[in-house]
MIDRENGU-469078 format. One record per residue (C-alpha): residue in three letters; chain; z, y, x. Coordinates in nm, 3 decimals, decimal comma. Layout:
% MIDRENGU-469078
<rest=ALA | kette=A | pz=Z | py=Y | px=X>
...
END
This chain:
% MIDRENGU-469078
<rest=MET | kette=A | pz=-1,501 | py=-2,671 | px=-0,821>
<rest=LYS | kette=A | pz=-1,503 | py=-2,292 | px=-0,772>
<rest=ARG | kette=A | pz=-1,379 | py=-2,125 | px=-0,458>
<rest=ALA | kette=A | pz=-1,046 | py=-1,941 | px=-0,481>
<rest=PHE | kette=A | pz=-1,053 | py=-1,561 | px=-0,441>
<rest=ILE | kette=A | pz=-0,800 | py=-1,476 | px=-0,170>
<rest=ILE | kette=A | pz=-0,618 | py=-1,141 | px=-0,181>
<rest=ALA | kette=A | pz=-0,420 | py=-1,037 | px=0,125>
<rest=GLU | kette=A | pz=-0,119 | py=-0,841 | px=-0,008>
<rest=ALA | kette=A | pz=-0,059 | py=-0,553 | px=0,229>
<rest=GLY | kette=A | pz=0,157 | py=-0,358 | px=-0,015>
<rest=VAL | kette=A | pz=0,359 | py=-0,102 | px=0,180>
<rest=ASN | kette=A | pz=0,417 | py=-0,332 | px=0,476>
<rest=HIS | kette=A | pz=0,239 | py=-0,079 | px=0,698>
<rest=ASN | kette=A | pz=0,561 | py=0,128 | px=0,675>
<rest=GLY | kette=A | pz=0,366 | py=0,448 | px=0,622>
<rest=SER | kette=A | pz=0,141 | py=0,406 | px=0,927>
<rest=ILE | kette=A | pz=-0,232 | py=0,451 | px=0,863>
<rest=ASP | kette=A | pz=-0,304 | py=0,276 | px=1,194>
<rest=LYS | kette=A | pz=-0,098 | py=-0,025 | px=1,086>
<rest=ALA | kette=A | pz=-0,273 | py=-0,026 | px=0,746>
<rest=LEU | kette=A | pz=-0,614 | py=-0,026 | px=0,916>
<rest=GLU | kette=A | pz=-0,498 | py=-0,308 | px=1,142>
<rest=MET | kette=A | pz=-0,384 | py=-0,504 | px=0,837>
<rest=ILE | kette=A | pz=-0,733 | py=-0,472 | px=0,688>
<rest=GLN | kette=A | pz=-0,883 | py=-0,611 | px=1,007>
<rest=VAL | kette=A | pz=-0,637 | py=-0,902 | px=1,012>
<rest=ALA | kette=A | pz=-0,704 | py=-0,979 | px=0,645>
<rest=ASN | kette=A | pz=-1,077 | py=-0,981 | px=0,715>
<rest=ASN | kette=A | pz=-1,037 | py=-1,197 | px=1,025>
<rest=SER | kette=A | pz=-0,829 | py=-1,439 | px=0,820>
<rest=GLY | kette=A | pz=-1,107 | py=-1,487 | px=0,568>
<rest=ALA | kette=A | pz=-0,947 | py=-1,300 | px=0,277>
<rest=ASP | kette=A | pz=-1,182 | py=-1,171 | px=0,008>
<rest=ALA | kette=A | pz=-0,974 | py=-0,860 | px=-0,059>
<rest=VAL | kette=A | pz=-0,681 | py=-0,664 | px=0,074>
<rest=LYS | kette=A | pz=-0,441 | py=-0,490 | px=-0,168>
<rest=PHE | kette=A | pz=-0,214 | py=-0,196 | px=-0,103>
<rest=GLN | kette=A | pz=0,031 | py=0,000 | px=-0,320>
<rest=THR | kette=A | pz=-0,028 | py=0,365 | px=-0,404>
<rest=ALA | kette=A | pz=0,256 | py=0,587 | px=-0,522>
<rest=VAL | kette=A | pz=0,403 | py=0,931 | px=-0,505>
<rest=PRO | kette=A | pz=0,767 | py=0,826 | px=-0,467>
<rest=GLU | kette=A | pz=0,906 | py=1,142 | px=-0,631>
<rest=LEU | kette=A | pz=0,712 | py=1,054 | px=-0,948>
<rest=VAL | kette=A | pz=0,840 | py=0,699 | px=-0,983>
<rest=MET | kette=A | pz=1,203 | py=0,705 | px=-0,876>
<rest=THR | kette=A | pz=1,511 | py=0,917 | px=-0,869>
<rest=LYS | kette=A | pz=1,725 | py=1,008 | px=-0,569>
<rest=TYR | kette=A | pz=2,004 | py=0,818 | px=-0,746>
<rest=ALA | kette=A | pz=1,824 | py=0,483 | px=-0,743>
<rest=ALA | kette=A | pz=2,016 | py=0,218 | px=-0,549>
<rest=LYS | kette=A | pz=1,850 | py=0,012 | px=-0,279>
<rest=ALA | kette=A | pz=1,810 | py=-0,361 | px=-0,321>
<rest=ASP | kette=A | pz=2,032 | py=-0,582 | px=-0,104>
<rest=TYR | kette=A | pz=1,744 | py=-0,678 | px=0,125>
<rest=GLN | kette=A | pz=1,662 | py=-0,307 | px=0,175>
<rest=LEU | kette=A | pz=2,022 | py=-0,232 | px=0,267>
<rest=GLN | kette=A | pz=2,007 | py=-0,500 | px=0,535>
<rest=ALA | kette=A | pz=1,699 | py=-0,347 | px=0,697>
<rest=THR | kette=A | pz=1,755 | py=0,028 | px=0,657>
<rest=ASN | kette=A | pz=2,015 | py=0,296 | px=0,704>
<rest=GLU | kette=A | pz=2,261 | py=0,270 | px=0,415>
<rest=ASP | kette=A | pz=2,304 | py=0,649 | px=0,410>
<rest=GLU | kette=A | pz=1,936 | py=0,691 | px=0,329>
<rest=THR | kette=A | pz=1,847 | py=0,691 | px=-0,041>
<rest=GLN | kette=A | pz=1,588 | py=0,466 | px=-0,203>
<rest=LEU | kette=A | pz=1,370 | py=0,776 | px=-0,252>
<rest=GLU | kette=A | pz=1,400 | py=0,882 | px=0,114>
<rest=MET | kette=A | pz=1,312 | py=0,532 | px=0,227>
<rest=SER | kette=A | pz=1,014 | py=0,516 | px=-0,009>
<rest=LYS | kette=A | pz=0,877 | py=0,846 | px=0,115>
<rest=LYS | kette=A | pz=0,869 | py=0,699 | px=0,466>
<rest=ILE | kette=A | pz=0,685 | py=0,379 | px=0,375>
<rest=HIS | kette=A | pz=0,413 | py=0,518 | px=0,148>
<rest=LEU | kette=A | pz=0,089 | py=0,657 | px=0,285>
<rest=PRO | kette=A | pz=-0,030 | py=1,004 | px=0,194>
<rest=LEU | kette=A | pz=-0,284 | py=0,993 | px=-0,087>
<rest=ASP | kette=A | pz=-0,567 | py=1,113 | px=0,136>
<rest=ALA | kette=A | pz=-0,531 | py=0,797 | px=0,350>
<rest=TYR | kette=A | pz=-0,677 | py=0,568 | px=0,083>
<rest=GLU | kette=A | pz=-1,031 | py=0,697 | px=0,130>
<rest=LYS | kette=A | pz=-1,012 | py=0,591 | px=0,496>
<rest=LEU | kette=A | pz=-0,875 | py=0,248 | px=0,401>
<rest=LYS | kette=A | pz=-1,151 | py=0,193 | px=0,148>
<rest=ALA | kette=A | pz=-1,416 | py=0,297 | px=0,402>
<rest=LYS | kette=A | pz=-1,277 | py=0,045 | px=0,655>
<rest=CYS | kette=A | pz=-1,291 | py=-0,227 | px=0,390>
<rest=GLU | kette=A | pz=-1,648 | py=-0,139 | px=0,299>
<rest=ASN | kette=A | pz=-1,745 | py=-0,148 | px=0,667>
<rest=LEU | kette=A | pz=-1,596 | py=-0,497 | px=0,700>
<rest=GLU | kette=A | pz=-1,727 | py=-0,612 | px=0,359>
<rest=ILE | kette=A | pz=-1,382 | py=-0,697 | px=0,227>
<rest=GLU | kette=A | pz=-1,279 | py=-0,572 | px=-0,116>
<rest=PHE | kette=A | pz=-1,027 | py=-0,287 | px=-0,123>
<rest=MET | kette=A | pz=-0,759 | py=-0,289 | px=-0,393>
<rest=SER | kette=A | pz=-0,446 | py=-0,090 | px=-0,460>
<rest=THR | kette=A | pz=-0,183 | py=-0,096 | px=-0,732>
<rest=ALA | kette=A | pz=-0,111 | py=0,253 | px=-0,863>
<rest=PHE | kette=A | pz=0,242 | py=0,337 | px=-0,974>
<rest=ASP | kette=A | pz=0,192 | py=0,682 | px=-1,128>
<rest=GLU | kette=A | pz=-0,077 | py=0,898 | px=-1,288>
<rest=VAL | kette=A | pz=-0,147 | py=1,099 | px=-0,972>
<rest=SER | kette=A | pz=-0,209 | py=0,774 | px=-0,783>
<rest=ILE | kette=A | pz=-0,429 | py=0,644 | px=-1,066>
<rest=GLU | kette=A | pz=-0,643 | py=0,957 | px=-1,045>
<rest=THR | kette=A | pz=-0,662 | py=0,927 | px=-0,666>
<rest=LEU | kette=A | pz=-0,788 | py=0,569 | px=-0,689>
<rest=LYS | kette=A | pz=-1,028 | py=0,653 | px=-0,974>
<rest=LYS | kette=A | pz=-1,194 | py=0,907 | px=-0,744>
<rest=LEU | kette=A | pz=-1,254 | py=0,616 | px=-0,504>
<rest=GLU | kette=A | pz=-1,419 | py=0,429 | px=-0,794>
<rest=LEU | kette=A | pz=-1,163 | py=0,151 | px=-0,814>
END
């Protein structure tokens, strides 16, 4: 039987904090995960200010805030991903990220993902 490849899904659960994202990498590594995966996006390129929030988002955020405003808060700046990848390399855990737009794809390509 082959060993399962475990991916710790960090997504945007760092809420836009690079320190929290780095901590999540450490926790994933300590937990024995093989990889940690984030989400990379430029919110203005993937959504409109008219997009409605999901019910679960309404329960956890200010209802006057738009989906776009919320998304801007929870995504990391594109220059943060180089630091995340370096932390992963240091810990010998694979770095992954799902790109949601062409700018994000190009950013991750530069990191040789």
